N, C-alpha and C positions, 0 to 999 in steps of 0.2 A: 504494500500500500504506500502511495506517495505521501511523504510527511509534510505537514503544514508548517510554515516557519513560525518561530516563537511568538512574534508580535501578533500575527493573525490569531494564533491559539489564545493568547492573552485577551485580545479584544473580543473574541467569540465567547470566552468565559464570562467577561464583564457583561456582555450583552445578555447572555442567558440569565445571569444573576439578576440583572435589572428587570428583565421580563417577568421572572418569577416573583420578585419582590413587589412589582407593581400589581400582579394578580392578588397577592396576599393583602396588600394595603387596601385595594378596592373592595375586597370582599370581607375585610375585617376578620380574617381567619387566624389560625395559630401562627405565632411569630415564625418568620422564615428560618431562624436559627434552630428551631425545634424540628425541622424537617430534614430527612435525607432526600435530596433531589436527584433524580435520574433523568438524563437527557439522551434521546436516540434520534438519529436522522435516518429514516428508512429510505429516503430518496438518495442517499449517498452510500451505495453498496459497492465495494470493490473486492475482488477476489472472493466473492461469496461470503463476505464478512460485514458486520455492522459494528461501528465504534460506539461505545457507551461511555458517557461522561457522568461521573458521580460527584455531586457537590455535598459534602458532609455537613452534619450538624456541628455545632461548636465542640471542639475536642480540647480537653483540659489536661490530658496526659501526654507524656513525652513519646510514648509508643502506643499504637492502636493496631488492632488486627481486623482485617476485612475477610469475611468468610463467604464462600459459595456453598450451597447446600450439598450434602452428600446423599440426601434422600428427602422426599417431600411427602406430606400426608396423602393417604389414599394409594400409595405405592408401597410395595413390601420387598424391595430389593435395592441395594446400594447403587446409586447412579453416578455420583461424583461429577456434578455438573461443571466443576472447575476445570475438568479435562479439556473443555472446549473453549477455554479462555486463554488468550495469548497477548503479548505486547502490552503488559500492564505497567503503568508508570504513575507516580504520585508527584504533584506539583504544589508549589507555594504560590502566594499572590503575585510574585514576580515571574511566574511561569518557569521557575528553576526547579529541577527535579530533586525530590527528596529521596533519601536512601530507603530501600525496601528489600525484604527477603521473602522469597516464595518458599515457605516451609514444605508445602505439598501442593497438590493440584487445587485444593479447596481453601488454602490458608495463605494469606499475604500479610506480613508484618511490616508496618510502616513506621519508620523512625522520624524524629523531629515532628511528631504528629500535630503539635500545637500550631504549626505553620501550614498544615494541609488545607488547601482550598479546592483541590480537584484531583480525582482519581480517574484514569483513562485506560481503557482496554478494548481489545477486539474480541468479538464473539463469532465462533464458528457454529453452524447449525448441526444438530444431532442426526437429522435425516440422512445427511451425506455419509455418515459413519455406520448406518444400520446394515447389519449382515443378514438379518432374518432369524438370528438365533433366538431361541425361546428364553424369555426373561427368567423363568424359574427352572428350566432344564439345562441351562448353560452355565459354565463356570466363569465365562467372561462377563464383564459388566455390560448390561444391555439396558438402554433407556427405552421404555415402552413408548411407542409412537405418540399416543395421546398425551403423554407427559413430556414430549420432546419439543424440538424447535425446528423451524424451517426458514431459510432465507433465500427467497427467489426474487431477485431484483425486478421491480415494477410489476410483479405478478401476484405473489402470495408470501405472507409472513405468518408463521405459526408461532405465537409468542406465549410460551409457558414461562413465567417470570423467573423461575429458578435458573433458567438457562441464560438470563441476561443480567440479573441483579443479585447482589449479595447483601450482606448487612455488616455493620461495624459491631465489634464485640460489645455486648451489654446494651445495644441499642435496638434489639429486635422489637421492642414494644413502643418505640418512637414512630411518629407518622412518616409517611413517604409521599412525595409528589413526583409524578411521572409526566414529563413533557415529551411528546412524540411528534416528530415531523414526518410526513408521508406524502407520496405522490397523490395528486388530487383525484386520480381515477380509482384509488383504493379506498375502501370503506372499512373502518374498524368495528368489528362485531364483538361485543362483550356485555356482561351483566353490569359492569361498572358504569358510572356516570361520567360522561365527558363534559367538562365545564368550559370548553373552548368551542366557540361557534364557527371557527374557521374550517374551510374545506380541506385544508392541508396540514392542520395541526390539532392535536388532541391533548387534553390535560386531565389527568386522573389523580385523585387524592385517596390515600388509604391510611387507616389508623395505626397499622403496624405491619411488619414484614409478612406475617402469616396471612393478613388480608390481601396483600399484594399478590402473593403466590396463589391465593384462592380466586383470582380474577384474571384468567387468561384472555388473550385478545387474538382474533384472527383478522388480518388485513388482506383483502382481495377485492376484485371487481364485484360490485354489489350483486348478490344473488340471495336475496333475503325474503322472508315472509314473516308477518307479525299477526298475532291474534290475541284475544283476551279470553281467559277462563275465569269467570267471576271477577275477582279483584286482582288477578294475576296477569301480568303482561308476559307473553312468550315471544322470543325472537329465535327464528331458525335461519342460520347463515350457512351456505353451502359453497364449497370449492369443488367443482367437478370439471377439470380442465378439458375433458373430451366430450362434455355435454351429455353424459349418460343419464343424468337426472338433474333436477333443479329443486329449489326451495318450493316453487309453485306446485310441482308434482308431489312432493313429499308432505306438504302442509296438511292435506286432508287426513292422512293417517296419524300424523303427530297430534293434530288438534283433537281428533277422536280419542286418542289415547290419553291426552292430558285432561280432557273433560272427564273421562272415566276414572283417572287416578285422583283427581281433585274430589270427585264424588265419593270415591272409596275412602279417602283419607279424612274427609270432612274437616272439622276444626283443628285436627292435628297438624295440618299443613298451613303455614301462614306466609308462604313465599309471595313476594310482590312482583318480582321480575325474575324470569328464568331464560337463559340463553343456551341454545344448542348450537355448537360450532362443529360443523361436519366437513371432514376432509376425505375426498375420494382418491385412492391411490392405485397406481398401475403396478405397484410393488417392484418397479425397475430400479436400476442402480441410482442412488441418490434420492430415492423416494421412500416414503414410509412403508414399513413392512409389518408393524405390529398392529393387528386388527383388534379393535375393542374400544373401550371408552374409559375416561377418568372423571370421577365425580368431583364437583366442587359445591360449595354451599348453595350457589345460585346459578350454576351453569354446568355444562358437560362438554368436554372435548372428545370427539369421536372420530375414529378412522375406520373407514369401510373400503372394501374392494369395489371396483367400478361396476360390478354386476349386483350391487346391493339391491334389496327389495324393501318395500314398506314394512314388511314383517320383521326384517332385520332391525329396522329403526325402532319398532315397538319393543322387540325383545331386549335390545341394549339400552336404549334411553329409558325404557320402562323401569329397568333396574336402577339406573343412576338417579332418576328423579326421587326415588324413595329415600335416597341419602339425605334429602332435605329434612328428614326426621332423625335418622341415625346415620352418621354421627353428628349432624348439625346441632340437634337438641339433646342428644343423649351420648355423652362421650366421657372418657376417663381423663385424668390429669395429664397422662402421657400425650394425649392428643391436644388438649387445650394449651399446654405449654410444650409444644413439640420441640424436640432437640434436633436441629438440622445438621449438627456436626457429629454427635455421637448418639444416635437415636436409641431411645428406650421404648420398646414396643409394648402395647397393651395386651393383656391376656384375652381380650374378648373380640377377636376377629369373627368368631362364630356368630356373634350378635350383630356387629356392624355389617358384615357381608352376608352371612347366612340368612338372617331374618329379612334383610333387604331383598335377597334373591328369591326367597319364598314369597314375599309380598308381590314381587314382579310377576310371579305366575298366578298367585291367588286372585289378584285384582282383575285379571283377564276373565276368569270364570265368574267371579263375583259380578262383573259388569256386563256379562254376556258377550265378550269378545271372542271367547273360545267355549267349546262344549265341556261338560263335566268329564266326559270320557277322555277328551284331549288333555285336561288337567291331570287326570290319573296317569295318563301315558307320560306326561312330562316328569311327574314325580318318579315313575318307574324308571325312566331313563337316568335320572339322578342316582337311583339305587345301583343301577348297572355301572355307571361311571365311577361311583365311589369305590367300587371293587379294585380300582387301579391304585388305591392309596392304602396306607396303613390303617386298618380299621380298629386297631387297639391303641392308637396314639392319643394322648391327652391333648385336647384342643387348646387348653389354656397354655400348656407347655409349648406347643407348636406356635401359638400366637406370639408368646413372649420371645421366642427364638427364631422367628420366621426369616430373618435376614441372614441367619447362619447357613452355611453351605449344605449341611445335612438335613435342614428343615425346609429349604426353599421349594423343593419339588412337592412337598406335602401341602403347600399353601392352596392350590386350586381346589382342594377338597372342601374349602369353606363354601364353595358354590354348589357342592354336591351334598355331602353329609351335613354341612352346616345348614343348608336349606331344609334338609329332612329332619334335623333336630328341631328347627323352628316349626315344621309341620306337626311334629308330635307334641310340642308345647301347645300349639293351637288346639289340637284335639283334646289334650288334657284340660285346658281351660274351658273349652266348650262343654265337655262332659261334666266338669265340676260345677259349672254354673247353669246346668240344664239348658245349654244353648244360648244363654243370654250374653256372655262375654267371651271374647277370644283374644288372640295375641295382639291385635290392633288396639284393643282397649287397654291392654297392659302397656303398650308403647305410649299411649296417650297419658297414662298415669306417670310413667317415667319422665316423659317430656315436661309435664307440669311440675314434677318434683325437682328436676334439674334445669333444663333450658340451655340456651346457647352459651352462657357465660358461667355456668356453675357445673364443673365436672364432678363425676363420682370418683370415689376411691377404688382403684382397680381391684384390690384384693377383697373388697367388700360387696362387689356388685351382685354376686349370686345370693348373698344373704339378703340384700335389699329386695331382689325379685321374690325370694321366698316369703319375706314379710308382707309383700304386697299381694301375694297369692295364697298359697297353702303349703303345708309341709311336704306333700308328695312332689310338688314342683322342685323343691330343694333337693330331695333325694334323686329325682330324675336328672337335674343339672349336674350334681356332683358325680353321679354314676356315669353319665354319657358324655359330659363336656370335660369335667375335671379329670376323672379317671380314664375316660376314653374307651369305655367298654363298647363292644358292638351292639347295635340296636336291632331289634326284631320289628321292622316297620310294619309287617303284615299284622302283628298283634294290635298295633295302634289303629291301623286302617279298619280292622275288624270292628272296633268300637263305633265306627261311623257306618257300619253295614256293608263294607266292601269285602270281597273274597278274591283269592287268587284264581286266575283263569288264564286262558290263552287268547291273545287279542292281536288283530292286524295292525302293524305299525309301518308307516311309509319309510323307505330308505331315504337318507338325506341327500345323496348325490345320484342323479339319474344315470350316470355313466357306469355305475357299479351295481351289481345285483348278486346276492348270495356269494359275495367275495370274488366274483368274476368281473374282470375289467372289459368294457365294451368299446374302448377307444385305444388307439395305439399311436405313438409319435414316431414318425419316420424321420430321423434326424438327417439322414443323407439327402432326402428329397425335401426336407423342411416342411413336412405336412403332418396334419393331425387326421388320422384315418379312422373310420368305423371298422371295428374288429369284432365280429359276431361269433363267439364260440358256440352259441345256441340261439334258439328263438324265444328265450324266456324273459327277455327284457321288454316290458310292456311299453316303455317310453319310445324305444326304437321302432318296435313293431307298429305302434299306433301312428307314427309319422311316416312310415314306409321307408325308413332308412335301410340301405343295403350295404352288404359287406364291401369294403374298399372305397366307399364314398369318402371324398375329402371334405372335412368339416372346415368351413370358412368363418362363419359367424353364427351366433345365437342371440336373438333379440338385439341385433345391432352391435354386439361385442365380439371382437375378433378372437379366434383361437390362436394361441402362440406356440409354435412348434419348438421354440427354444426354452419354454418354461412350462413343463408338464404340470406342475402344481397349479399354476394360474389357469391352464386349460381345464383341468379337472374341476376347479372351483366354479367354472361357468355353468356347471350342472348342479350346483348346490342351491338349496332353498327354493326350488321351483314349487309353485302351488298347484294342487290338483285342479284341473279344469281351466287354468289361466291360459291366455293366448300365447302361442309359441311360433317363432319365425326363424327357420334355419336356412342359411345359404350353404350350398354344397357344390362340389364338382363331381359329376358322375360320368366316367369315361370321357373326361376332358370337357364336358359341357356343363356350364353353370346352371343350377336349378335352385328354385326357391320353394321350400316346403313350409306350409302353414297349417296350423291346427290348434289343438288344445293339449295341455300337459296331461299325460297319464302316468302316474307314479307307480313304482314297484313296491310291493308290500311283502312283509314277512310275518309269519305267525310267531309271536314271542310271548314269554310270560308277562302278565300284567294284572290289573285289578279292575273289577267292575262292581257296581252297587247291586246287592242281591237280597238285602234283609229289610222288608217293608216296615218292620217295627222300629228301625233306626231312621226312617225317613225324616222326621222332624229335626233330629239332631244333625243329620247330614246336611239338610237344607240350611240350618242355622250356620253350620261350618262354612259352607261354600257361598251362601247367598245373603247372609245377614250382615 
């Protein structure tokens, strides 16, 4: 990057300070010296890097340490964001450099700190470094894409603030002010409030570092949709570089889901503004590869593949929105006073993630978005998925030690066994109250007892739940959460009138049936071919696909002969009876095949309702 001469840097710093101080005086806000001010110019990107200028609060010590986060809330693996920071320098008011030492990737020690007026460094984005390695299955440090950063000049910026900003030692609780300059054609989508009316400059204020990290921003050419659900404003912002979808197309599904969620939660949810920031990836070099979402108190960052569906949006964002209750209103001291340098993890991931995942499924059947049988099938799938993990592991021990190498791989079980534990709790609560109260009522009690600014003591949480419910609940939680003993899910479902049986379940990828693969990649010819080992695949048979047909595209998305995984995923998540359009080459001639999706089904173990005497209890569980 070309260096600016000293006088220009000095004048720029004075100008920035003057602008910020004018804003403060006009609005009679907190005194400027109480803020850590961060300045970014997104219109000045060189070598795929953005320069960050940090103007500190008044420093009274001879030495001060500036930290980048090693981990952020909602993620459960060490990220070390400082790895992506370079060319860091500290300056006094005369633009003379101050001595500093970089102790490690996340820690910068600045000497003669009383003279510090500006800290400057370059930021590299994390998307460029992504390898596709599993966050929890890999020994290397992997930053989950929704928690990452992207710098694409004049096009798109994915700003999770831990990748751009740090904090001075002991000043995490002091306020921040962020000044962002950006190209006029780019719009900043966030749940935070922009107090600058300019079309090329934004100004955000936050009460502390944790609030800054909790408010990601996506800058891109505007593709947004907004709607209201009662007193809550919802913003959907989409970056789809190849035009595979848009905010307009996704809005009806998101709005329908949000209406259902608000109705399900009732007074428990008090969110006033919620932002969904959606990034569609081609998973190519330099692009995001981690599919999923990261919750924030008032927003979600989500990364999907380009062939995403509205149902994908419902499944993922449906989960994240329930985090507005837990951990927003129900969380331990470890979360409220999060240690970004040396994290101390809470024992209760089973609650934060497991209960949230359970509600993400329950609300759909409760509000009529899916059938009761579909809900049973979703819970059965979690039972099957939980078999891949240690079923005798203490969830509290796993949670406390989740960032340790030997525990990382067990973390995803919070979405499987954790959700099933929540289901059994719900059943116990319904049975004990004759159907009147369930797990959501317990969450409401906990939210009222604690709230956003009052954390619970980690070691006492199960005792609190027991006191709010009944002794049997305490025995259940100590047995299956603390001790980690295996659960007999069928025994709990039987209390609601369900019995084990064999049920038809659709396979998730249409190119696979009974473990047989029906496409083949010819790397020599660079083609994706239909490969029919038999005539059992109903998807292929229904559309009239023949052996050796060359697959070009499906619903407008191209098959990629150099990326077998991406091609396979084009057959994921299709809905029975939905329109389908496939372009092929057959004997050198291009053809268009149109029809509707017919999925492949397998007979698998599952559950169905069978005891009419339990109907009132089952109805209260799923519908009340």
